[in-house]
N, C-alpha and C positions, 0 to 999 in steps of 0.2 A: 690301604685298600685301593685298587686301580680299576679303571673302566676303559675299554676301547670297542670302537665300532667294528663289528666283524662282518657283516653282511647287510645289504640293503633289499627290501623285498617290494618297495613301491606300494604297499598297502597302507591304508590310513591309519593303523593302529602299529605301534611299536612293540616288539618282542624283546625281552631281556632275560638272558641266563644268569643266575648267581652260581659260580661254580666253585669247586674246592672247598665247599663247607665241611669242616672237620666232623661234626655230628649235627644232623637235622632231625627235630622234634617235628613230627607230622600229625600226631594225635590220630593217626589212621593205622591200626594194628597190619592191616592187608598190604600196606606200602613198606614196611620196615621189618623189624625184628620180631613182631608178634606180640610184643608187649602193648599196654594200652597207649604209650607214647609213640609207638610205630617208628623207633629209631632208624636212622640211615647213617651210615658212616660214609665218609668221603663222598658227600653228595652234591646235587645242583637242585635248582629249581628254575623253572621257565615260568615268566610272567608275559601273559598276552593281554594288553589293555589293562582291565581293572581284576582280571582273574588269573588264577593259577593254571596253567595248560598242561604242565608236566613237572614230574617229580622222580627222581631216581639217582642212580650212581652218576658221579661227576664225569667219569670218562665215557658215558653214553649220553651226554646232554646233545639235544639236537642243535643245529645252526641258527641263531638268532640275529636280530639286528644290532643288538648290545651284549655285551658281556662284562660282567663284574666279577672280578676275583675276589673271593672271601678268605683267601689266604691262611686257610686252616683255623677260621673262627666257627662258633658253633652259631645256628640259627634256630629259632623257634617261631611259633605263631604270635601274632601280636597280641597281648593281653587284653581281656574283655572284662572290664570294670563294670560289673553290673549292679552296683550300689553306690551311690555318691550324692552329695547334696551341695551342689555348686552355684546355685543362683542365691546369693547372700551379699549382705554388706555388713561391715563392722567387724569387731575384733574381740575376742574372749581371752586375751592374754592373762588378765587378772584372774579370771577364773580358774585357768590352768595352773597359775602360780600357787593359788590358794589350795587347789587339790593337790598338787605336789608337796604342799606343806601340811597335808593332813585331812582336808575337807573331802567328804565322800561326793561321788557325781549322783546327779539326779536329774530327771527330765526337766525340771523347772528353769534350768540355764538357758533352754531354747528361747525363752521370752525375751532375752537380751538380744538376740539375732533378730528376731521378729520385729522389735522396736527399730533397730538399725535399717532393716531391709525394707520397712514400710516407708521409711524417710528418705530413701535413696532414689535417685533418678535412675531412669531406664538405662542410661548410657553407661552409668556407674555399675549397675548390675551386670549389665553385658560385658563391660571390660574386665570386671573380675572373672566372669565364667570364662571367657577366652583365654585369660592369663593362666588360670589353672588346668583348662584343657590342654594348652600347648605345653604347660609343665608336666603333665602326664603323658604327652605324646612322645616328649624327648625322652622318657623313661620307657617307652616300649609299649604304652597303652593304644591300641588303635580302634577299639569299640568302646563307647561311652554310655552309661546310663546315669540320668541325673533327675532329681525330684524337684518339686516345690515344696512347700512346707515351712517357709520362713515368711509368708505373706499373712496367712490366715483370714483374709477377707477376700470377698468375691473378687474385687478388683485387682488385688496384689497377687493373689494366687494365680488369676488368668494371665496376668502379665508375665509372672515368672515362666510359666508354661510356653508362653509364646517366644520369650527370649531363648529359653532352653532348645524349642524345637528348631531354631534356625542354626543350631550348633552342635547338637548332639545327636546320636543315632537313636536313643531310646529314651522316652519322656514319661515320667510317673507324677500322676497327680497325688500328692500327699497334703491334702487339706486338713486330714487327721493326724497331724503331727502331736500337738498338744492342744487343749482348750486355751484360747488366747484370753488375756486378761480382761478383755471388754465383755467375755461370756463366763467370768469365773463364777458368778451365781447362777448361771444358767447353761449347764453342759448339755441338757437335752435340746435346748434352743440352738446351741453350736451344732449338735449333729445334724438336726434339721436343716440347718443352713448348708452343710457340708453334702447332704443328700439329696439337696433342692437346688436353690439357685446357684450355689458355687458348682455344684457338678455339672449343672447345665451349661455354665460358662466355661469349666475347664475341659470338658470331655473331648471336644473336638481338637484340642492341641496335644492330646496325651494317648499313650497306648495301654498304660498300667494304671491301676488304683492301689495305694498302699495305706496303711495305717499303723499307728504305733500302738499295739495292743501291751499295755503296761501299767503297772500301777503309777499314778500320776500323770497318765495319759488316757487311754480308752479302755474299758474293760471289754470283756468277751460278747456280750450282748450288743454293745455300741459298735464294735469293730464287725460284727456279722451284719449289722444294719447297713453300715457304710460299704462294706465290700459287695454286699448283695446288690446295693442301689448301683453300684459302680459297674457290676457285670451287667445288669439291665440297660446300661448305656453303651455297651459293648467294650468295657475296659476289663483286663484280666486282672485278677488280684497278686499283690505281693504283701508280705506282711512283715514288719518289724515284730519278732516274736521271741519271747524268753530271753531277753537281755539282761534285765536287772533281777528277775525272780522267776520262779516257777510260775506258769500261767497257762491260759488256755490258747495261746497264739500259735503254737505248732499244730495243734490238732484242729484249729479253726482253718488254717492254711491248706492243710491236707484234705479236709472236709470239702472246701469251696474249689479244689483244684488250683490252688495259687501255684504260680510259676516257682516261687521261692519263699521260704521262711527264712529271716535274715537275723543274725546273731547267734540263736540257737545256744546260749551259753548255758542255760539252767534248763536240762532235760530230764524227763523221767524216762524209765524203761519203755512205757506206752509211747512217749513222744518219739524216741528212737526207733520203735517198731512201725510206727506210722510213716515215718520219713522213709525208712527202707522199703515199705511196702506200697508207696505212692509214686506220683510223677513230680512232687514237689521238691525241688532242690534245697538243700541245706546250704545256705551262703553264710559262711563264716568270715567275721571282719576283726581280724587280730589287732589292727590299728586302735580300736576302740578300747579293747582291755589294755593294750600298752598305755595309752594316754589317760586311762581312768584307774590303773592299778587295781584292775578287776580280776576275777577268777578267768582263766581260758577257757575257750570252748575246747571240748575233746573230740578233736577231730578223728583220733584213732578209733573211738568207740563208734562212730558214725560210719566211718568206712568198713571196719570190721563186720558192722550190721547189715552192709550192702547199699546203705544211703549215697545219694549222688552228692558230692560236696563241691561248692564253688568257693573261691577266695575273692575278696574284694576289699577295696580300701575304706569305704565308709567315709571319704573325704568330706570333712564337714569343719565349720570353724570351733565348734565347742568340745567334741569326744573323740576326734580322730583327724586331726588336721595335717593329713599326708596324702599326697597323690601318687605315692611311690608302691607300685605293684611288687618290684623286687624286695622292697622292705617287708611287705606283708608276707612273702614266700619264705623270707629269712626267719620271720616271727613264727610262721605255721610249723616250720621245721623244727626249730629249736624249743618252742614251748607248748605246741598243740599235738605233738605226737606224729606229724606227717613226714613222710620220705621226701628227699627232694624230686623225685619223680611224681609223686602224688601231688605236691604242691605246684608244680609247673602245670600239671594237667588241670587241677583246679582253677589255676589263675588264667586258663586259656579256654579249653574245651568246657570246664565245669561253669565258667561265666556265661559261655554261649549257651548251656543248656538252661541255665538261670534265666536267660532272655528268650528261650526257645527259638534259638537260631541255629541253623545248620550250615550257614554260608561263612561263618567266622569261628576263630578259635581252633582251627586246623589249617595245615599245609597240605592240600591234596588238589587233584584236578577238579576244576568247577568251583573252588571255594574263592572267597574274595582274597585278593593279592595283598594280604596284611602278614607281616612279617618282621622281626627284629634280628639284627645280627649282633652277636655278644663279642666283646673283646676279651675271649675266653674260648677255650677249646671244648666246652662241656656246658650244657644248662645247669650242671650241679653247682657251678660256680657262683650261682645267684644266691645260693644259701652258704656255700662255702667262704665267700668273701663279702659278707654283709656291709652295706653301708659305700661300696665301691661302685661308681658308675660305670657300669658294664655295657651298657646299651651302646653300640657303636655306630648303628645306622638303622633306620625305620623306613619300611614301606607301608603305605597305607593305600588301599584302592588301587595298588599298581604304581603309585607315584613315590618316589623316594622323598621324603619329608624330613629326613635328618642325615 
């Protein structure tokens, strides 16, 4: 790929045209072929500061300060990873090894990471977070959500959120990940802590509140109490729902107007109807099923019902230790019934919907200038060539970061 200066404007912001894009995913049907991806062939994109100012055919690209020749590569919006757990310390290799040898996954393994995270210094947690964010950025992820949930004390949850807020776009308070060992005999007392002193300390550093509504974690009544308290503090709900078994998580998410119900592996017909009829996005996390050898979510069932579906990594040290959105796209196409077009939309525009963001997940005038250039002529190669590092260049907020 080559770049050369073509024009100087004397203005304080620089404009850049990326030209000769073989196939551009815009996620705006009005800009391209009328499909949800809004594909444009032989396309160009103009970046002005941190925003996209023009999209169209390469031959019609306006003059700019700089020009980048995509040389027949495909371009897509930067991935929007709307579900991750990146503030942690420690390692759960032994647990993964045991699971691959036949032991089933349960929520209890989280306690191992809680102990390691509580013992870690702030600089260790921050260095780990930055490492995994950089790893994801190199693979095309330009918008990040991450959660607390491995401190489970007032001090440790608040510091996790402070660290996350320095580096990530979207921050979620997940004090209700599990009941920690020090409250094993008093789960009601822990719920009171989460909805009281812990929420007071954490709400200023987060936009979202989440709860793991699952056997071995929090039941429907406890989840409702926690999410309702969070809403009263100005936080918007998200829910870890129906991952390990059928349960009330999805219905609760829709009832409380949660931005997303995440996992959605075990769904009744009523759950599917609720997701299809509401504003709550079904966020599917195939890395978790891959890493736990669990049943795959049925994306086809949700899509056919009319639900909005997002794909995310669920990057965490226990059940989905991957930061690769391309890997999750390949899994979704191979094992969850999605087409390559649906998977790329869900990993970009779908993630944006799950974060209730209109400025990311698309390549259109006014959107944030986040995009990835693939070393391939089409976005389909992300599923067609699994495991191959196809992301060739990345722009985030208008700056080329790779």
